[in-house]
C-alpha positions as CSV (number, residue, x, y, z in Angstrom):
1,X,60.2,-29.3,-71.7
2,X,62.2,-27.2,-69.3
3,X,62.8,-23.6,-70.6
4,X,65.9,-21.9,-69.3
5,X,68.4,-19.2,-70.1
6,X,69.8,-21.1,-73.2
7,X,66.4,-21.4,-74.7
8,X,65.5,-17.8,-73.9
9,X,68.8,-16.7,-75.5
10,X,68.1,-18.7,-78.6
11,X,64.6,-17.3,-78.9
12,X,65.5,-13.6,-78.5
13,X,68.6,-13.8,-80.7
14,X,66.6,-15.3,-83.5
15,X,63.6,-13.0,-83.0
16,X,62.8,-10.3,-85.5
17,X,62.0,-7.9,-82.7
18,X,64.8,-6.2,-80.8
19,X,65.6,-7.1,-77.2
20,X,67.5,-5.5,-74.4
21,X,69.1,-7.8,-71.8
22,X,69.0,-6.4,-68.3
23,X,69.4,-7.4,-64.7
24,X,67.9,-5.7,-61.8
25,X,64.8,-5.5,-59.5
26,X,61.4,-6.0,-61.1
27,X,58.6,-4.2,-59.3
28,X,54.9,-4.5,-59.9
29,X,51.6,-4.9,-58.1
30,X,51.3,-8.7,-57.4
31,X,47.6,-8.3,-56.7
32,X,47.1,-7.8,-60.4
33,X,48.4,-11.2,-61.3
34,X,45.7,-13.5,-62.7
35,X,43.8,-15.7,-60.3
36,X,42.4,-19.0,-61.4
37,X,38.9,-20.1,-60.2
38,X,39.3,-23.9,-60.6
39,X,35.5,-24.2,-60.9
40,X,35.5,-21.8,-63.9
41,X,38.9,-22.4,-65.5
42,X,37.6,-21.2,-68.9
43,X,37.2,-17.7,-67.4
44,X,40.9,-17.4,-66.8
45,X,42.3,-14.7,-69.1
46,X,45.0,-16.0,-71.5
47,X,47.0,-12.8,-71.1
48,X,47.2,-10.3,-68.3
49,X,49.2,-7.1,-68.9
50,X,50.5,-5.3,-65.8
51,X,52.5,-2.0,-65.5
52,X,55.9,-2.7,-64.0
53,X,59.3,-1.2,-63.4
54,X,62.8,-2.6,-63.8
55,X,65.7,-0.9,-62.0
56,X,69.1,-2.2,-62.7
57,X,71.7,-2.5,-65.4
58,X,71.4,-3.2,-69.1
59,X,74.0,-5.2,-71.1
60,X,76.5,-3.2,-73.1
61,X,79.8,-4.1,-74.8
62,X,81.4,-3.8,-71.4
63,X,79.0,-6.1,-69.6
64,X,76.0,-5.1,-67.4
65,X,77.1,-1.5,-67.0
66,X,74.3,0.8,-68.4
67,X,72.0,2.2,-65.7
68,X,68.4,1.3,-66.4
69,X,65.3,2.5,-64.6
70,X,62.4,2.0,-66.9
71,X,58.7,1.3,-67.0
72,X,57.5,-1.7,-68.9
73,X,54.5,-3.9,-69.5
74,X,54.7,-7.2,-67.8
75,X,52.8,-9.8,-70.0
76,X,51.7,-12.7,-67.8
77,X,50.3,-15.7,-69.8
78,X,48.0,-18.5,-68.6
79,X,47.6,-21.8,-70.3
80,X,44.2,-23.0,-69.1
81,X,44.4,-23.1,-65.3
82,X,48.2,-22.7,-65.3
83,X,49.5,-19.2,-65.0
84,X,53.0,-17.7,-64.7
85,X,53.7,-16.4,-61.1
86,X,56.4,-13.8,-61.4
87,X,57.5,-12.1,-58.1
88,X,57.9,-8.4,-57.4
89,X,60.9,-7.1,-55.6
90,X,63.3,-9.9,-56.7
91,X,66.6,-9.6,-58.5
92,X,66.2,-11.0,-62.0
93,X,67.8,-11.5,-65.4
94,X,65.3,-10.2,-68.0
95,X,65.0,-10.1,-71.8
96,X,63.0,-6.9,-72.6
97,X,61.3,-6.8,-76.0
98,X,61.4,-3.4,-77.6
99,X,58.0,-2.3,-78.9
100,X,56.6,0.9,-80.3
101,X,55.0,1.5,-76.9
102,X,58.1,0.8,-74.8
103,X,59.5,-2.4,-73.3
104,X,57.5,-5.6,-72.8
105,X,58.5,-8.5,-70.6
106,X,56.7,-11.8,-71.2
107,X,56.4,-14.9,-69.0
108,X,54.2,-18.0,-69.1
109,X,53.7,-21.1,-67.0
110,X,56.4,-23.0,-68.9
111,X,59.1,-20.3,-68.8
112,X,59.6,-16.9,-70.2
113,X,62.0,-14.0,-70.1
114,X,62.4,-13.6,-66.3
115,X,65.0,-15.6,-64.4
116,X,65.1,-14.8,-60.7
117,X,68.3,-14.6,-58.7
118,X,70.7,-15.3,-61.6
119,X,74.2,-16.4,-60.6
120,X,77.3,-14.5,-61.7
121,X,78.1,-17.5,-63.9
122,X,74.7,-17.1,-65.7
123,X,75.2,-13.4,-66.2
124,X,78.7,-13.9,-67.6
125,X,77.4,-16.6,-69.9
126,X,74.7,-14.3,-71.2
127,X,77.1,-11.5,-71.8
128,X,79.5,-13.8,-73.6
129,X,76.7,-15.0,-75.8
130,X,75.6,-11.5,-76.8
131,X,79.1,-10.1,-77.2
132,X,81.0,-13.1,-78.8
133,X,78.3,-15.4,-80.2
134,X,79.5,-18.2,-77.9
135,X,76.2,-19.2,-76.4
136,X,75.3,-21.9,-73.9
137,X,73.9,-25.0,-75.5
138,X,70.4,-26.0,-74.9
139,X,70.0,-29.7,-74.2
140,X,66.7,-29.6,-76.2
141,X,67.8,-28.0,-79.5
């Protein structure tokens, strides 16, 4: 099933862990992304953790206004031979999980917490959801 911003919002709002919503440029070494050897698919690691940086704005009560320039761990998941393929250097809407070791950003082949080139409408919808509780409806829930 497609996984989009409404599904991500539902997941992070209902999660026990804390999340920070931010928009900005995600940077990391793309050479560290997992590579699948189709002849040896069973050797594909289920999770690859890559050091990354997000520079942009975090969501506050006034919108995306808080300057953010933070290191984070990008968690890239593979399901068999299918792996997430995040891109470095792209503008993105992200949902950063707060952990005792800092922020973590997770993605998988079916979706995740990175949405590249979000529209103003999407950003406004996310801000409204967090600030007022009026969230976009998922067509799957």
